[in-house]
N, C-alpha and C positions, 0 to 999 in steps of 0.2 A: 504494500500500500504506500509506504513511504517513497519507494522508487517511482511510483506513478505520480505522486505529488511533486517530486523534484523534477521529473521529466516534464510535467505540465507547467511548472514554474519556468523552466528553461525555455519552453516553447512560447510562453507568453512574453518573456523577456526578449526572445529573438523576434517575435512578431512586432513588439514595440520598437525595436531597433530598425526594422524594415519600414515601419510607418514614419519614423523620424527621418530616415534616409530619403524616402519618397517625398516627404514634405520639403526637405531641403532642395532636392532636385527640381521640384515644382517651382520653388522660389527662384532658383537660379535661372531656370528656363523663362519664367515670367519676366525677370529683370532683363535677360538677353533679348526677349521679344520686344520689350519697351524700348531698349536701346536701338534695335533695328528699325522700329517704327519711326523713331526720331530721325535716324539717318535717312530713311525713305522720304520723310517729310522735307528735310533739308535739300535732298537731291531733287525733289519735285519743284521746290522753289527755285533752285539754281537752274533747272531745265526751263522753267517758264521765263526766267530772266534772259537766258540765252536765246530762246525763241524770239523774244522781243528785240534783243540786240541784233539778231540775224535779220529780222524784218526791217529794222532801221538801216542796217548796212546794205541791204539788197534793194532798197527803195530805188525806183527808177530815177528820181531826181538826183540822188547821190551818185548813182552810176554815171549819169550824164555829166555831172559836174567833174568827177574824177577823169572821165574820158576826155573832156575838154581841157582841163588844167594840167594833168600829168602826161597824158598821151597825145595831146595836141590834136585830138580828133574833132571833126565838125560835120554838120549835116551837109551832104553834097548839094550843089546848085542844081537847078532844074535841068540844065543842059548836060549835067554829068550823070544823070539817071537814065538807065536803059531798061525798058520794059521787055520782058521775055514772056511770050505766051506759047502755048502748045498748038 
């Protein structure tokens, strides 16, 4: 009888250790998940900012301005345009 009680006590103690370990793992995973969610949120903000910047850099007015100032490009005169048709 005493052996059964000792064995039962050891099993309860072992079960308690498993519960504590599982709870700690859950806390660790929850903390990691929260950290990853914050990183995702920051990346989404950065991506949105980059999309806005890309839109500003690729605007037709800016492209025209750079083409004229840096590349010395200009719209052709009417006599320089050739129409090609099929």
